[in-house]
ChimeraX commands (.cxc) that place a marker at each C-alpha (Angstrom):
marker #1 position 15.14,81.18,52.30 radius 0.5
marker #1 position 17.11,84.26,51.29 radius 0.5
marker #1 position 20.60,83.97,52.78 radius 0.5
marker #1 position 21.71,87.54,52.17 radius 0.5
marker #1 position 20.98,89.43,55.36 radius 0.5
marker #1 position 19.75,86.32,57.18 radius 0.5
marker #1 position 20.84,85.78,60.77 radius 0.5
marker #1 position 22.22,82.24,61.02 radius 0.5
marker #1 position 23.51,80.56,64.18 radius 0.5
marker #1 position 26.20,77.94,63.50 radius 0.5
marker #1 position 27.45,75.66,66.27 radius 0.5
marker #1 position 30.84,73.98,66.16 radius 0.5
marker #1 position 31.87,76.97,64.08 radius 0.5
marker #1 position 35.53,77.21,65.09 radius 0.5
marker #1 position 36.75,74.33,62.91 radius 0.5
marker #1 position 35.88,71.74,60.30 radius 0.5
marker #1 position 32.36,71.69,58.84 radius 0.5
marker #1 position 31.12,74.49,61.08 radius 0.5
marker #1 position 33.95,76.82,60.13 radius 0.5
marker #1 position 33.54,76.09,56.43 radius 0.5
marker #1 position 29.81,76.75,56.76 radius 0.5
marker #1 position 30.31,80.01,58.63 radius 0.5
marker #1 position 32.75,81.23,55.98 radius 0.5
marker #1 position 30.42,80.21,53.14 radius 0.5
marker #1 position 27.40,81.90,54.76 radius 0.5
marker #1 position 29.33,85.10,55.39 radius 0.5
marker #1 position 30.36,85.11,51.72 radius 0.5
marker #1 position 26.66,84.96,50.83 radius 0.5
marker #1 position 25.91,87.98,53.00 radius 0.5
marker #1 position 24.50,86.19,56.04 radius 0.5
marker #1 position 24.95,87.57,59.55 radius 0.5
marker #1 position 26.65,84.61,61.21 radius 0.5
marker #1 position 26.53,83.86,64.93 radius 0.5
marker #1 position 29.50,81.50,65.39 radius 0.5
marker #1 position 29.28,79.27,68.44 radius 0.5
marker #1 position 32.08,77.13,69.84 radius 0.5
marker #1 position 33.94,76.44,73.08 radius 0.5
marker #1 position 37.35,77.03,71.44 radius 0.5
marker #1 position 37.83,80.74,71.99 radius 0.5
marker #1 position 41.19,80.93,70.30 radius 0.5
marker #1 position 39.93,79.37,67.08 radius 0.5
marker #1 position 36.83,81.54,67.21 radius 0.5
marker #1 position 39.05,84.61,67.42 radius 0.5
marker #1 position 40.92,83.38,64.37 radius 0.5
marker #1 position 37.63,82.92,62.51 radius 0.5
marker #1 position 36.53,86.43,63.51 radius 0.5
marker #1 position 39.74,87.80,62.08 radius 0.5
marker #1 position 38.98,86.06,58.79 radius 0.5
marker #1 position 35.27,86.86,58.36 radius 0.5
marker #1 position 32.70,89.12,60.02 radius 0.5
marker #1 position 30.88,86.97,62.58 radius 0.5
marker #1 position 29.46,87.34,66.06 radius 0.5
marker #1 position 31.66,84.92,68.04 radius 0.5
marker #1 position 30.17,83.28,71.14 radius 0.5
marker #1 position 32.42,81.10,73.28 radius 0.5
marker #1 position 30.12,78.62,75.02 radius 0.5
marker #1 position 30.13,74.97,76.04 radius 0.5
marker #1 position 27.09,73.21,74.56 radius 0.5
marker #1 position 27.19,70.68,77.41 radius 0.5
marker #1 position 25.79,73.43,79.62 radius 0.5
marker #1 position 21.97,73.09,79.50 radius 0.5
marker #1 position 21.64,76.91,79.70 radius 0.5
marker #1 position 23.83,77.53,76.66 radius 0.5
marker #1 position 20.94,77.51,74.16 radius 0.5
marker #1 position 19.03,80.37,75.80 radius 0.5
marker #1 position 22.27,82.36,76.07 radius 0.5
marker #1 position 23.08,81.87,72.37 radius 0.5
marker #1 position 19.57,82.83,71.23 radius 0.5
marker #1 position 19.42,85.92,73.45 radius 0.5
marker #1 position 22.89,87.03,72.30 radius 0.5
marker #1 position 21.84,86.68,68.66 radius 0.5
marker #1 position 18.67,88.69,69.28 radius 0.5
marker #1 position 20.53,91.39,71.17 radius 0.5
marker #1 position 22.92,91.82,68.27 radius 0.5
marker #1 position 20.59,91.37,65.30 radius 0.5
marker #1 position 16.98,91.47,66.63 radius 0.5
marker #1 position 16.03,88.36,64.68 radius 0.5
marker #1 position 17.02,84.77,63.95 radius 0.5
marker #1 position 16.41,83.18,60.57 radius 0.5
marker #1 position 18.19,79.84,60.73 radius 0.5
marker #1 position 19.98,77.40,63.00 radius 0.5
marker #1 position 22.77,75.13,61.77 radius 0.5
marker #1 position 23.20,72.67,64.64 radius 0.5
marker #1 position 26.50,71.21,63.61 radius 0.5
marker #1 position 28.56,70.57,66.74 radius 0.5
marker #1 position 29.48,66.92,67.32 radius 0.5
marker #1 position 32.04,64.59,68.84 radius 0.5
marker #1 position 32.92,60.94,68.25 radius 0.5
marker #1 position 34.07,57.84,70.09 radius 0.5
marker #1 position 35.48,54.58,68.81 radius 0.5
marker #1 position 35.79,51.45,70.92 radius 0.5
marker #1 position 33.97,48.41,72.22 radius 0.5
marker #1 position 30.76,49.45,73.93 radius 0.5
marker #1 position 31.40,46.98,76.78 radius 0.5
marker #1 position 34.43,49.01,77.90 radius 0.5
marker #1 position 33.23,52.51,76.95 radius 0.5
marker #1 position 33.54,54.82,79.96 radius 0.5
marker #1 position 30.20,55.90,81.40 radius 0.5
marker #1 position 31.28,59.55,81.27 radius 0.5
marker #1 position 32.08,59.21,77.57 radius 0.5
marker #1 position 28.53,57.97,76.93 radius 0.5
marker #1 position 27.05,60.95,78.77 radius 0.5
marker #1 position 29.26,63.54,77.07 radius 0.5
marker #1 position 28.63,62.16,73.59 radius 0.5
marker #1 position 24.85,62.22,74.01 radius 0.5
marker #1 position 24.91,65.69,75.59 radius 0.5
marker #1 position 26.88,67.17,72.70 radius 0.5
marker #1 position 25.49,65.25,69.73 radius 0.5
marker #1 position 21.83,64.98,70.70 radius 0.5
marker #1 position 20.78,67.12,73.64 radius 0.5
marker #1 position 22.58,70.30,72.52 radius 0.5
marker #1 position 20.91,70.48,69.06 radius 0.5
marker #1 position 17.52,69.76,70.63 radius 0.5
marker #1 position 17.95,72.49,73.25 radius 0.5
marker #1 position 19.06,75.03,70.67 radius 0.5
marker #1 position 16.08,74.26,68.44 radius 0.5
marker #1 position 13.76,74.58,71.45 radius 0.5
marker #1 position 15.27,77.91,72.45 radius 0.5
marker #1 position 15.10,79.37,68.92 radius 0.5
marker #1 position 11.68,78.11,67.82 radius 0.5
marker #1 position 9.50,80.66,69.66 radius 0.5
marker #1 position 11.35,83.48,67.90 radius 0.5
marker #1 position 11.33,81.70,64.53 radius 0.5
marker #1 position 7.59,81.08,64.77 radius 0.5
marker #1 position 6.70,84.57,66.04 radius 0.5
marker #1 position 8.53,86.25,63.14 radius 0.5
marker #1 position 6.18,84.62,60.64 radius 0.5
marker #1 position 8.89,84.66,57.98 radius 0.5
marker #1 position 10.67,81.71,56.34 radius 0.5
marker #1 position 13.12,80.05,58.70 radius 0.5
marker #1 position 15.18,76.89,58.90 radius 0.5
marker #1 position 16.58,74.32,61.30 radius 0.5
marker #1 position 19.44,72.30,59.86 radius 0.5
marker #1 position 20.96,69.39,61.78 radius 0.5
marker #1 position 24.30,67.87,60.84 radius 0.5
marker #1 position 23.84,64.16,61.45 radius 0.5
marker #1 position 25.95,61.38,59.86 radius 0.5
marker #1 position 25.74,58.46,57.50 radius 0.5
marker #1 position 26.48,56.45,60.67 radius 0.5
marker #1 position 22.92,57.26,61.70 radius 0.5
marker #1 position 21.66,55.25,58.75 radius 0.5
marker #1 position 24.47,52.74,58.30 radius 0.5
marker #1 position 25.59,51.79,61.84 radius 0.5
marker #1 position 29.34,51.42,62.31 radius 0.5
marker #1 position 30.87,48.71,64.57 radius 0.5
marker #1 position 32.68,50.11,67.64 radius 0.5
marker #1 position 30.75,53.39,67.22 radius 0.5
marker #1 position 27.45,52.23,68.74 radius 0.5
marker #1 position 26.73,55.30,70.88 radius 0.5
marker #1 position 27.83,57.73,68.15 radius 0.5
marker #1 position 25.58,55.95,65.65 radius 0.5
marker #1 position 22.72,56.05,68.14 radius 0.5
marker #1 position 23.13,59.80,68.68 radius 0.5
marker #1 position 22.91,60.50,64.94 radius 0.5
marker #1 position 20.03,58.07,64.38 radius 0.5
marker #1 position 18.12,59.73,67.20 radius 0.5
marker #1 position 18.85,63.20,65.77 radius 0.5
marker #1 position 17.47,62.11,62.39 radius 0.5
marker #1 position 14.34,60.80,64.12 radius 0.5
marker #1 position 13.97,64.02,66.09 radius 0.5
marker #1 position 14.22,66.06,62.88 radius 0.5
marker #1 position 11.57,63.89,61.19 radius 0.5
marker #1 position 9.15,64.36,64.10 radius 0.5
marker #1 position 9.84,68.07,64.40 radius 0.5
marker #1 position 9.34,68.53,60.66 radius 0.5
marker #1 position 5.88,67.02,60.94 radius 0.5
marker #1 position 5.09,69.12,64.01 radius 0.5
marker #1 position 6.04,72.31,62.09 radius 0.5
marker #1 position 4.37,71.33,58.79 radius 0.5
marker #1 position 1.88,74.22,58.95 radius 0.5
marker #1 position 4.54,76.80,59.74 radius 0.5
marker #1 position 7.13,78.60,57.61 radius 0.5
marker #1 position 9.97,76.69,59.30 radius 0.5
marker #1 position 11.81,74.08,57.27 radius 0.5
marker #1 position 13.62,71.23,59.09 radius 0.5
marker #1 position 16.51,69.58,57.26 radius 0.5
marker #1 position 19.32,67.14,57.94 radius 0.5
marker #1 position 22.69,66.87,56.24 radius 0.5
marker #1 position 24.35,63.45,56.52 radius 0.5
marker #1 position 28.11,63.56,55.92 radius 0.5
marker #1 position 30.24,60.56,55.29 radius 0.5
marker #1 position 33.86,60.70,56.44 radius 0.5
marker #1 position 35.11,64.30,56.48 radius 0.5
marker #1 position 38.72,65.49,56.64 radius 0.5
marker #1 position 38.57,67.43,59.92 radius 0.5
marker #1 position 40.02,67.43,63.42 radius 0.5
marker #1 position 36.95,65.42,64.49 radius 0.5
marker #1 position 38.89,62.21,63.93 radius 0.5
marker #1 position 41.97,63.51,65.69 radius 0.5
marker #1 position 40.00,64.51,68.78 radius 0.5
marker #1 position 38.22,61.20,69.29 radius 0.5
marker #1 position 40.08,58.39,71.01 radius 0.5
marker #1 position 40.95,56.49,67.79 radius 0.5
marker #1 position 42.07,57.99,64.45 radius 0.5
marker #1 position 40.31,57.13,61.20 radius 0.5
marker #1 position 42.29,54.38,59.48 radius 0.5
marker #1 position 39.78,52.68,57.19 radius 0.5
marker #1 position 40.73,52.32,53.56 radius 0.5
marker #1 position 37.24,53.12,52.39 radius 0.5
marker #1 position 35.48,55.50,52.12 radius 0.5
marker #1 position 38.10,58.21,51.81 radius 0.5
marker #1 position 37.62,61.47,53.71 radius 0.5
marker #1 position 36.19,64.46,51.82 radius 0.5
marker #1 position 36.70,68.19,52.38 radius 0.5
marker #1 position 34.52,70.06,54.88 radius 0.5
marker #1 position 33.68,72.58,52.18 radius 0.5
marker #1 position 31.60,69.88,50.44 radius 0.5
marker #1 position 29.41,69.56,53.50 radius 0.5
marker #1 position 29.16,73.33,53.83 radius 0.5
marker #1 position 27.88,73.50,50.25 radius 0.5
marker #1 position 25.22,70.92,51.11 radius 0.5
marker #1 position 24.14,72.91,54.16 radius 0.5
marker #1 position 23.77,76.06,52.09 radius 0.5
marker #1 position 21.91,74.03,49.48 radius 0.5
marker #1 position 19.23,72.89,51.95 radius 0.5
marker #1 position 18.94,76.46,53.26 radius 0.5
marker #1 position 18.46,77.70,49.70 radius 0.5
marker #1 position 16.12,74.96,48.56 radius 0.5
marker #1 position 14.30,73.81,51.68 radius 0.5
marker #1 position 15.26,70.20,50.95 radius 0.5
marker #1 position 14.57,67.79,53.80 radius 0.5
marker #1 position 17.78,65.79,53.55 radius 0.5
marker #1 position 21.17,65.62,51.85 radius 0.5
marker #1 position 23.76,62.86,52.04 radius 0.5
marker #1 position 27.36,63.78,51.13 radius 0.5
marker #1 position 28.74,62.20,49.07 radius 0.5
marker #1 position 25.44,61.19,47.52 radius 0.5
marker #1 position 26.53,57.66,46.58 radius 0.5
marker #1 position 26.41,56.78,50.30 radius 0.5
marker #1 position 22.63,56.72,49.94 radius 0.5
marker #1 position 23.19,53.44,48.07 radius 0.5
marker #1 position 24.73,51.91,51.20 radius 0.5
marker #1 position 21.74,52.98,53.27 radius 0.5
marker #1 position 19.32,51.50,50.76 radius 0.5
marker #1 position 21.33,48.28,50.49 radius 0.5
marker #1 position 21.31,47.86,54.27 radius 0.5
marker #1 position 17.54,48.29,54.31 radius 0.5
marker #1 position 16.54,46.28,51.26 radius 0.5
marker #1 position 19.47,43.88,50.67 radius 0.5
marker #1 position 20.91,43.07,54.11 radius 0.5
marker #1 position 22.28,39.74,52.85 radius 0.5
marker #1 position 24.49,41.69,50.40 radius 0.5
marker #1 position 25.21,44.70,52.60 radius 0.5
marker #1 position 26.65,42.88,55.63 radius 0.5
marker #1 position 29.48,40.95,53.93 radius 0.5
marker #1 position 30.42,44.00,51.81 radius 0.5
marker #1 position 30.48,46.29,54.85 radius 0.5
marker #1 position 32.65,43.90,56.81 radius 0.5
marker #1 position 35.09,43.50,53.93 radius 0.5
marker #1 position 35.37,47.19,53.08 radius 0.5
marker #1 position 35.58,48.18,56.77 radius 0.5
marker link #1:1,2 radius 0.2
marker link #1:2,3 radius 0.2
marker link #1:3,4 radius 0.2
marker link #1:4,5 radius 0.2
marker link #1:5,6 radius 0.2
marker link #1:6,7 radius 0.2
marker link #1:7,8 radius 0.2
marker link #1:8,9 radius 0.2
marker link #1:9,10 radius 0.2
marker link #1:10,11 radius 0.2
marker link #1:11,12 radius 0.2
marker link #1:12,13 radius 0.2
marker link #1:13,14 radius 0.2
marker link #1:14,15 radius 0.2
marker link #1:15,16 radius 0.2
marker link #1:16,17 radius 0.2
marker link #1:17,18 radius 0.2
marker link #1:18,19 radius 0.2
marker link #1:19,20 radius 0.2
marker link #1:20,21 radius 0.2
marker link #1:21,22 radius 0.2
marker link #1:22,23 radius 0.2
marker link #1:23,24 radius 0.2
marker link #1:24,25 radius 0.2
marker link #1:25,26 radius 0.2
marker link #1:26,27 radius 0.2
marker link #1:27,28 radius 0.2
marker link #1:28,29 radius 0.2
marker link #1:29,30 radius 0.2
marker link #1:30,31 radius 0.2
marker link #1:31,32 radius 0.2
marker link #1:32,33 radius 0.2
marker link #1:33,34 radius 0.2
marker link #1:34,35 radius 0.2
marker link #1:35,36 radius 0.2
marker link #1:36,37 radius 0.2
marker link #1:37,38 radius 0.2
marker link #1:38,39 radius 0.2
marker link #1:39,40 radius 0.2
marker link #1:40,41 radius 0.2
marker link #1:41,42 radius 0.2
marker link #1:42,43 radius 0.2
marker link #1:43,44 radius 0.2
marker link #1:44,45 radius 0.2
marker link #1:45,46 radius 0.2
marker link #1:46,47 radius 0.2
marker link #1:47,48 radius 0.2
marker link #1:48,49 radius 0.2
marker link #1:49,50 radius 0.2
marker link #1:50,51 radius 0.2
marker link #1:51,52 radius 0.2
marker link #1:52,53 radius 0.2
marker link #1:53,54 radius 0.2
marker link #1:54,55 radius 0.2
marker link #1:55,56 radius 0.2
marker link #1:56,57 radius 0.2
marker link #1:57,58 radius 0.2
marker link #1:58,59 radius 0.2
marker link #1:59,60 radius 0.2
marker link #1:60,61 radius 0.2
marker link #1:61,62 radius 0.2
marker link #1:62,63 radius 0.2
marker link #1:63,64 radius 0.2
marker link #1:64,65 radius 0.2
marker link #1:65,66 radius 0.2
marker link #1:66,67 radius 0.2
marker link #1:67,68 radius 0.2
marker link #1:68,69 radius 0.2
marker link #1:69,70 radius 0.2
marker link #1:70,71 radius 0.2
marker link #1:71,72 radius 0.2
marker link #1:72,73 radius 0.2
marker link #1:73,74 radius 0.2
marker link #1:74,75 radius 0.2
marker link #1:75,76 radius 0.2
marker link #1:76,77 radius 0.2
marker link #1:77,78 radius 0.2
marker link #1:78,79 radius 0.2
marker link #1:79,80 radius 0.2
marker link #1:80,81 radius 0.2
marker link #1:81,82 radius 0.2
marker link #1:82,83 radius 0.2
marker link #1:83,84 radius 0.2
marker link #1:84,85 radius 0.2
marker link #1:85,86 radius 0.2
marker link #1:86,87 radius 0.2
marker link #1:87,88 radius 0.2
marker link #1:88,89 radius 0.2
marker link #1:89,90 radius 0.2
marker link #1:90,91 radius 0.2
marker link #1:91,92 radius 0.2
marker link #1:92,93 radius 0.2
marker link #1:93,94 radius 0.2
marker link #1:94,95 radius 0.2
marker link #1:95,96 radius 0.2
marker link #1:96,97 radius 0.2
marker link #1:97,98 radius 0.2
marker link #1:98,99 radius 0.2
marker link #1:99,100 radius 0.2
marker link #1:100,101 radius 0.2
marker link #1:101,102 radius 0.2
marker link #1:102,103 radius 0.2
marker link #1:103,104 radius 0.2
marker link #1:104,105 radius 0.2
marker link #1:105,106 radius 0.2
marker link #1:106,107 radius 0.2
marker link #1:107,108 radius 0.2
marker link #1:108,109 radius 0.2
marker link #1:109,110 radius 0.2
marker link #1:110,111 radius 0.2
marker link #1:111,112 radius 0.2
marker link #1:112,113 radius 0.2
marker link #1:113,114 radius 0.2
marker link #1:114,115 radius 0.2
marker link #1:115,116 radius 0.2
marker link #1:116,117 radius 0.2
marker link #1:117,118 radius 0.2
marker link #1:118,119 radius 0.2
marker link #1:119,120 radius 0.2
marker link #1:120,121 radius 0.2
marker link #1:121,122 radius 0.2
marker link #1:122,123 radius 0.2
marker link #1:123,124 radius 0.2
marker link #1:124,125 radius 0.2
marker link #1:125,126 radius 0.2
marker link #1:126,127 radius 0.2
marker link #1:127,128 radius 0.2
marker link #1:128,129 radius 0.2
marker link #1:129,130 radius 0.2
marker link #1:130,131 radius 0.2
marker link #1:131,132 radius 0.2
marker link #1:132,133 radius 0.2
marker link #1:133,134 radius 0.2
marker link #1:134,135 radius 0.2
marker link #1:135,136 radius 0.2
marker link #1:136,137 radius 0.2
marker link #1:137,138 radius 0.2
marker link #1:138,139 radius 0.2
marker link #1:139,140 radius 0.2
marker link #1:140,141 radius 0.2
marker link #1:141,142 radius 0.2
marker link #1:142,143 radius 0.2
marker link #1:143,144 radius 0.2
marker link #1:144,145 radius 0.2
marker link #1:145,146 radius 0.2
marker link #1:146,147 radius 0.2
marker link #1:147,148 radius 0.2
marker link #1:148,149 radius 0.2
marker link #1:149,150 radius 0.2
marker link #1:150,151 radius 0.2
marker link #1:151,152 radius 0.2
marker link #1:152,153 radius 0.2
marker link #1:153,154 radius 0.2
marker link #1:154,155 radius 0.2
marker link #1:155,156 radius 0.2
marker link #1:156,157 radius 0.2
marker link #1:157,158 radius 0.2
marker link #1:158,159 radius 0.2
marker link #1:159,160 radius 0.2
marker link #1:160,161 radius 0.2
marker link #1:161,162 radius 0.2
marker link #1:162,163 radius 0.2
marker link #1:163,164 radius 0.2
marker link #1:164,165 radius 0.2
marker link #1:165,166 radius 0.2
marker link #1:166,167 radius 0.2
marker link #1:167,168 radius 0.2
marker link #1:168,169 radius 0.2
marker link #1:169,170 radius 0.2
marker link #1:170,171 radius 0.2
marker link #1:171,172 radius 0.2
marker link #1:172,173 radius 0.2
marker link #1:173,174 radius 0.2
marker link #1:174,175 radius 0.2
marker link #1:175,176 radius 0.2
marker link #1:176,177 radius 0.2
marker link #1:177,178 radius 0.2
marker link #1:178,179 radius 0.2
marker link #1:179,180 radius 0.2
marker link #1:180,181 radius 0.2
marker link #1:181,182 radius 0.2
marker link #1:182,183 radius 0.2
marker link #1:183,184 radius 0.2
marker link #1:184,185 radius 0.2
marker link #1:185,186 radius 0.2
marker link #1:186,187 radius 0.2
marker link #1:187,188 radius 0.2
marker link #1:188,189 radius 0.2
marker link #1:189,190 radius 0.2
marker link #1:190,191 radius 0.2
marker link #1:191,192 radius 0.2
marker link #1:192,193 radius 0.2
marker link #1:193,194 radius 0.2
marker link #1:194,195 radius 0.2
marker link #1:195,196 radius 0.2
marker link #1:196,197 radius 0.2
marker link #1:197,198 radius 0.2
marker link #1:198,199 radius 0.2
marker link #1:199,200 radius 0.2
marker link #1:200,201 radius 0.2
marker link #1:201,202 radius 0.2
marker link #1:202,203 radius 0.2
marker link #1:203,204 radius 0.2
marker link #1:204,205 radius 0.2
marker link #1:205,206 radius 0.2
marker link #1:206,207 radius 0.2
marker link #1:207,208 radius 0.2
marker link #1:208,209 radius 0.2
marker link #1:209,210 radius 0.2
marker link #1:210,211 radius 0.2
marker link #1:211,212 radius 0.2
marker link #1:212,213 radius 0.2
marker link #1:213,214 radius 0.2
marker link #1:214,215 radius 0.2
marker link #1:215,216 radius 0.2
marker link #1:216,217 radius 0.2
marker link #1:217,218 radius 0.2
marker link #1:218,219 radius 0.2
marker link #1:219,220 radius 0.2
marker link #1:220,221 radius 0.2
marker link #1:221,222 radius 0.2
marker link #1:222,223 radius 0.2
marker link #1:223,224 radius 0.2
marker link #1:224,225 radius 0.2
marker link #1:225,226 radius 0.2
marker link #1:226,227 radius 0.2
marker link #1:227,228 radius 0.2
marker link #1:228,229 radius 0.2
marker link #1:229,230 radius 0.2
marker link #1:230,231 radius 0.2
marker link #1:231,232 radius 0.2
marker link #1:232,233 radius 0.2
marker link #1:233,234 radius 0.2
marker link #1:234,235 radius 0.2
marker link #1:235,236 radius 0.2
marker link #1:236,237 radius 0.2
marker link #1:237,238 radius 0.2
marker link #1:238,239 radius 0.2
marker link #1:239,240 radius 0.2
marker link #1:240,241 radius 0.2
marker link #1:241,242 radius 0.2
marker link #1:242,243 radius 0.2
marker link #1:243,244 radius 0.2
marker link #1:244,245 radius 0.2
marker link #1:245,246 radius 0.2
marker link #1:246,247 radius 0.2
marker link #1:247,248 radius 0.2
marker link #1:248,249 radius 0.2
marker link #1:249,250 radius 0.2
marker link #1:250,251 radius 0.2
view
């Protein structure tokens, strides 16, 4: 799709991957609708680039309709959704608080689904090329110990994207996923346990933003960043006897 002049909704836009994506899209001439619950950081983003800032909590089931209607009121169209917002949790599942399970699934899985549902009627009615991009995780393909619910949420989001892609195969809407590895953002600071693994090393959020713009430009179904992590996913699937001992050692 043509990014210049396109109206793109980005969730989790106040920091990390979402912020890098909003900045990159604005630089390409997109009309960015930046969604986040952190009003102060959204204001800082608005001072840096020209975006429509919407302070909302994606845990609210009504947020998706509000975001879509706000975008339409401002720009009269929607061309793409970048459903990027996400949270993490590290710890033994047996002692994970029930509330933490609910919150993680509401933010990581339900919120992207609701936003896609709210935007699709408009995207389909326009009859022009459009896109739904979901930020998932390599943890959705290569499950991580002590992150069972997080891994589940990203695996389920990948599965949802696959099904939705097939459902929309005769339309002009492209459905893509971007699977980051470990990214150097506040995501790890906000979860209950910091990232302390020796490998893999965190990468810059701008690398993920470039991948998101790439799938918007190209219509690619999937990108893994960094790309070598695809090898781990393939090894887990085809060589589990080799993958398991290596994963335990490197983890």
